[in-house]
Kinemage of the C-alpha trace (Angstrom):
@kinemage 1
@onewidth
@group {chain A} dominant
@subgroup {mainchain}
@vectorlist {calphas} color= white
{ca met a 1} P 184.211 -65.172 -171.840
{ca ile a 2} L 185.910 -64.577 -175.144
{ca ile a 3} L 189.068 -63.163 -173.523
{ca asp a 4} L 189.477 -66.454 -171.610
{ca lys a 5} L 189.423 -68.410 -174.867
{ca ile a 6} L 191.869 -66.016 -176.552
{ca ala a 7} L 194.223 -66.194 -173.570
{ca leu a 8} L 194.009 -69.971 -173.496
{ca ala a 9} L 194.724 -70.193 -177.248
{ca leu a 10} L 197.769 -67.927 -176.898
{ca ala a 11} L 199.011 -69.898 -173.909
{ca ile a 12} L 198.698 -73.123 -175.927
{ca ile a 13} L 200.589 -71.556 -178.830
{ca gly a 14} L 203.321 -70.516 -176.422
{ca ala a 15} L 203.442 -74.010 -174.906
{ca leu a 16} L 203.758 -75.586 -178.341
{ca asn a 17} L 206.528 -73.159 -179.243
{ca trp a 18} L 208.404 -74.019 -176.030
{ca gly a 19} L 207.901 -77.702 -176.805
{ca ser a 20} L 209.424 -77.119 -180.205
{ca ile a 21} L 212.384 -75.345 -178.640
{ca gly a 22} L 212.877 -78.112 -176.072
{ca leu a 23} L 212.550 -81.015 -178.471
{ca phe a 24} L 214.069 -79.656 -181.656
{ca ser a 25} L 215.933 -76.454 -180.651
{ca phe a 26} L 213.656 -74.691 -183.131
{ca asp a 27} L 211.805 -71.482 -182.220
{ca val a 28} L 208.744 -71.361 -184.500
{ca val a 29} L 207.832 -67.782 -183.577
{ca ala a 30} L 211.346 -66.522 -184.328
{ca trp a 31} L 211.382 -68.459 -187.600
{ca ile a 32} L 208.050 -66.985 -188.708
{ca cys a 33} L 208.927 -63.452 -187.648
{ca gly a 34} L 212.510 -63.310 -188.893
{ca gly a 35} L 214.355 -63.698 -185.609
{ca ala a 36} L 213.683 -63.657 -181.883
{ca ala a 37} L 214.748 -60.005 -181.645
{ca ser a 38} L 212.336 -58.775 -184.325
{ca ile a 39} L 209.552 -56.488 -183.187
{ca ala a 40} L 206.873 -58.967 -184.395
{ca ala a 41} L 208.392 -61.817 -182.377
{ca arg a 42} L 208.695 -59.620 -179.303
{ca ile a 43} L 205.041 -58.630 -179.606
{ca ile a 44} L 204.000 -62.283 -179.889
{ca tyr a 45} L 206.171 -63.257 -176.919
{ca thr a 46} L 204.635 -60.408 -174.888
{ca leu a 47} L 201.079 -61.395 -175.838
{ca val a 48} L 201.782 -65.013 -174.888
{ca ala a 49} L 203.183 -63.893 -171.544
{ca leu a 50} L 200.147 -61.708 -170.853
{ca ala a 51} L 197.882 -64.591 -171.804
{ca gly a 52} L 199.699 -66.803 -169.325
{ca val a 53} L 199.221 -64.257 -166.591
{ca trp a 54} L 195.529 -64.027 -167.494
{ca cys a 55} L 195.195 -67.807 -167.375
{ca ile a 56} L 196.427 -67.772 -163.768
{ca ser a 57} L 193.082 -66.174 -162.902
{ca leu a 58} L 191.290 -69.190 -164.365
{ca leu a 59} L 192.784 -71.363 -161.637
{ca phe a 60} L 191.213 -69.274 -158.886
{ca arg a 61} L 187.746 -68.590 -160.286
{ca pro a 62} L 184.882 -70.328 -158.589
{ca glu a 63} L 183.161 -72.974 -160.675
{ca glu a 64} L 180.012 -71.722 -162.284
{ca asp a 65} L 176.825 -73.353 -161.142
{ca thr a 66} L 175.251 -75.350 -163.905
{ca val a 67} L 171.609 -76.125 -163.860
{ca val a 68} L 170.476 -79.325 -165.494
{ca ala a 69} L 166.985 -79.069 -166.937
{ca glu a 70} L 164.678 -81.879 -165.931
{ca his a 71} L 162.344 -83.261 -168.546
């Protein structure tokens, strides 16, 4: 599903941003958007949070059956 890939990409972006904050005290999103309180940064933070919530569902989905073709 495309939404799964988008959510995973946003969650990874958020994780990298938090890593940057933890290691270097540097918020990449705030730097790009002109501050953590800017509307653009708040939208990105909200999208990352929603993506994280969506990714929770990935943990509880049953594994899809894969069929291996025999030759």
